[in-house]
N, C-alpha and C positions, 0 to 999 in steps of 0.2 A: 613492705617493703623492700625486702630482698627477692618474691616473688618478680614485681617491677623489674628492680635492675636484671632480672636472670632474662625476662623477657625483651629486655633494651641489649643486650647483651648480645641476646642470640639474633635480633633483630639486624645488629651490627655486621656479627660473623654473616649471617645470610647478604647481609650488602655486597661484601667485598666478595664473600663466595662465587656472586650472582654476577658482579663485575668481571669476575677475571672468566668464570667459563661463559658472559655474555662477548666479551672481548676474544677470547679463544677461538669461539664458534665463529664468529664475525669472520677470524684471519682464514680458517677450514673453508666456508663459503666463498669468499675470496680467491681463496686458491683454486676449489674445486669447481667455482663460475668461470674462470679465465681458461682451465683447462677444458672444461666445455663449449665454450664460446671457438676454442681451436680446432676443436673434434668437428664444432659443426661448420665451421669453416674450410673446413677442410673436406668434409664429403659434400658441401656445396659445389666446393673447386673440382671434386673428383665427379659428382655428378652431370656437371657441366662438363666435362672434357672427355670420360670415361661413360657415363650415361651408369657406371657402378657404385655399390654403399660401402664403405670401411666399418670397422666395428660392430658388423652384425653380429648377432647369436648364431650358433649351430643350428638352423629349420629344417626339415624334411626338403626334398627337393621340390620347387615350384613357389616356395614360401621363399620372399627377399624382404626381411623386417628390418629396417634402417634404425640408427641409435635415436630416440625420439628426445631430445638434448631438453626439454620444458619439460619431458614430464621426469626426464631423472634428475631436474636441476627443483621440482617438485619434491619427490623425494627426500633428496640429501636435508631439503627445508625439512620437513615430516621427521626427519633422524633425529637432525638438531634439538629441535621442538621436544622432541619425546625424552633426548638424553639430556637436554637442561631442567624437564620437569624432575626427572629421575633424581639431578642432582639436587635441586633446589628439594626435593622430600628428605634427602638420604642428609642434604647438608642439617636442614630445619630440626628434624630428631638431634642428631650431632651437638650441630650447634645449643639446640640446650640440655642436652647431658654435658658439656665442657665448661656451657657457662654457671652448669649449679657446682661441678668441680671448683670452679677457679674462684666462687665467690665465697664456699662453703666454710674456706677458712679465714675468709676476713667479717663474715656472718658469726663464727666460733668467739674471734676477740673483739668483737662489738660486743656480743653478748657477755664477754669474758669481763668485760672495761666497765658495762654498762654494770652487772653486779657486782663488781669492786666499786664503783662509785658508791651504789645502794648499802652497802655492808660497810664502808667507811664514813659513810653520812649519818647511818645509825648508831655507830658506836661512839663517834666524835659525839653526836649530838642527846648522848646522856649524863658524860661530865659536864656540858655544854649546860646544859637543864638544870640539871643538879647545882653549879656555878650561878649561874641566872636565879633562880629560888632563893640559896640561900642568903645571897645578896640583899634581895626584894623586900623577904620577909625581917632579917633585921633594919632595914633602912624605914622600913612602917614603925618599927621598936621605938619610942620617943626616952624609955628608959633603959636606952641601950647600956650596959656597965662596961668599962675596960676590960675584963676577964671577956665579960663574955665576945667581946671586938676581935681579943686574941685568940678565941676558941674559932672563930668564923672563918679569921685569916689562918690559921692552920687549916680547918676545913678545906678553906676553900685552894693553898696551896698542894694539898693532896690531889683534889680536881687537876688544878695545873698540870700536876706532874703526871698524871693521867694521857691530858693530853699530851703534853711533850713523848710520855713514851711511846703511843701509839702514832703519831708524828712519825718521830723517830723510823718506828718498825715499816709504817708506809712508806720513808722514802729510800729508808735500805732494802724491800721489795721491791721497789721502781726500778731500786738502781741496776740490782740481778735480775732483772727484769726485759730491760733494754736489748731488743733486738741486736743493735750494731754495736752494747758494751764492747768496750776494747781489753778486754780482760788480760793484766800479764801474766805470763806462763813463766816459771823460772823452778830451777832445781830446788827442792825444800825439805829441812829432816821434819820427819812426821814427830819423832820425839820432841825436837822442841816447839812446835804446834801444840801440842797434847799440852807440856809443861806451862807453855801461854796461855793454854786455855784455861787449867788448872787454876794458874796464879789468880785469872781473873774470875773465878766463880768463887775462891776459896772464901771470901770475907763470906756469902750468901750460906756457904756451907758449913763453916764456924757456927753463924749465928743456932743454925740444930741439931750442932753436935754431928754433923756425918763426916762421914773418913773417906777422903778421894784416893784410892789404891790405883798404880799401875802398872800395870803387865805389855808395857809396852815394849818393840824391838825398835831399834830405830834407823827407818828405810826410808830411802830418800825419794820422793816421786816427784814427777813435774808438775804443777798445780799452781793457783794462786794462794801466794801466805795470808792475805788479810783473808780472802774466800774463806779457807779451810779453816783457821783460825772463829773465824764467824760461825761456820757451819759448826765445830766443836763446842764451842761458848754455848751454843743453842742448844746443842743435847744436853750438852751439860747443866745446861740452867736450867731446862724443863726437867730433869732426872732432880736435879736437888731438888726442884719444888714440890714434886709428889712424891720423895721419899719420906719415910718416917722419919722423925729424929731421935739422932742416935746411933742410927743405922748406917751403911756404909754405899758407896758407888765402885765399880771397876771399870778401869777401861783398860782392855787389850785387843793386840792385832797379832795377826794371820798372814802369810803372803803363800799365794798358789798361781802357779801359770800365768805369770806377768799381772796377778792382779793384786790388791791388799783388800781386806777385812779388818775393818776396827770395830770392835763392840764396845755400847757402855752398856752395861748392867747394874739395874737399882734395884734395890727394893722397898718401892711404894705402893700408891696403893691399884697399881695394877692398871688398864683397861677392859671396858668391857667389848664384845666381840661386835658387837653390832656396831659400836662405836670405829673398830681397827680401820674399815675403809677410808675413814673422814680423816682421820688424826691429821695429816697431809695437805688438807684443804684451806682453803683462808677463812679466816674468822671462825672456825669450829672448834669449840669446847666442848668438851662431854659433861654431860648433866654430873655426874659426880663429880668429874672435876671442879663443876664450877660450885657443887655444892659445901664439896670435901673441902675446898683450900681458900684460901684468902689472897692467892698470887695475885689477884689483878691481870691477868694475863688477856691476851686480843685473839690468841690463837692465829698468830701470824707467825710464829717464830720457826717452827717447822715446817710452813710453804715458803719459809726464805733457806733452808735447810735444803731442802726438796731441789729448790731451782739452784742451790750453787751447788750438789751433786750432781745437776742434770748439766750443767754449765761443764763442770769435769770429767763427762763423759761417764759416769758412776749409777748407782742406784742408791736406795736406802731405803729400807724394812723395818719393820717392829713385828717383834711377838711377845705378848703379853699374856697376862692370867688374873685376870681382878683378884685385886685381895694379896697377891702377892709378887709386886715387879713387872717391869717391861727392860724386854732386851732388845735397845735399837742399832742394827749391823749397817754402817757402811761401804760399800764396796766401791773401789775404786783403781781404773786402768794404771799399774803401776809400768813406767818406762825409764830404760836405765838404772834399774834397782842395784841397791848392794844395803846387805846384811850387818850392823854393828849390832852385837850382843850389849846389853846393858841390863 
């Protein structure tokens, strides 16, 4: 599909370029032809009047060669044909290259969209299939009791919650991936953002008896308040899910050369080296995370986090050692910053 589109775009480039070249060549030829006609008329007039030729090259004595207007006109035509042929070849190769450069981002975007639809459909199909199968099996059971019906409803609610969770994550990812999204940037407090995120995550942490420790200095930075809260909630939620019970998670900050660094350090199961390059990919979940955890995640959280950081012109990295935990570091540019020790 894209190869055909590339060829069509190249053809359009060539058509436009050659049309311009043809019109330009036509103008040149008309101007040159008029000048040659003027020279020819003048030669004819002087020949009739004085019997001499003008505009002739310097030849040895005894040679009298006038300007051959028809021959010169033919040479101009051949020169223009040669130039236009060269332009056609060069423009064809350049147009093909430029068409490829133009279509590459579109190709990547379409492939990304198709992959996103495929992955989302796959993830949605699992709970929907489970929901449908459970209801079909119980509907065939003529001896279905009230306790069994209640158990079915509970199972169905769990599947519905999974679908809702996935839908919410997909909507949030789509929100941050909009190319023309109007994110409101304002002066925000880092301490307030971390505090809000920790309050959001604290119920999950309490259930696992995990303590959340803050070593944050209150920097003021320019950014999206809601976006940065979402970012920290995602990272903290990820840390709590994969941290062992009765352990701790530490959030710290530092500032250097107009940049702020936020670190979230956990004592969890860690990430295998082969999985580290993919942790920010959509729908990616490490095999160990699937087998050792019952968190029910879909691998979208860190993708959303990376997108939020990108919107803020920052970066996010992770260092991890399997069995010993992970450290996520968020780097954000800091404008008009000031520090208050807390």
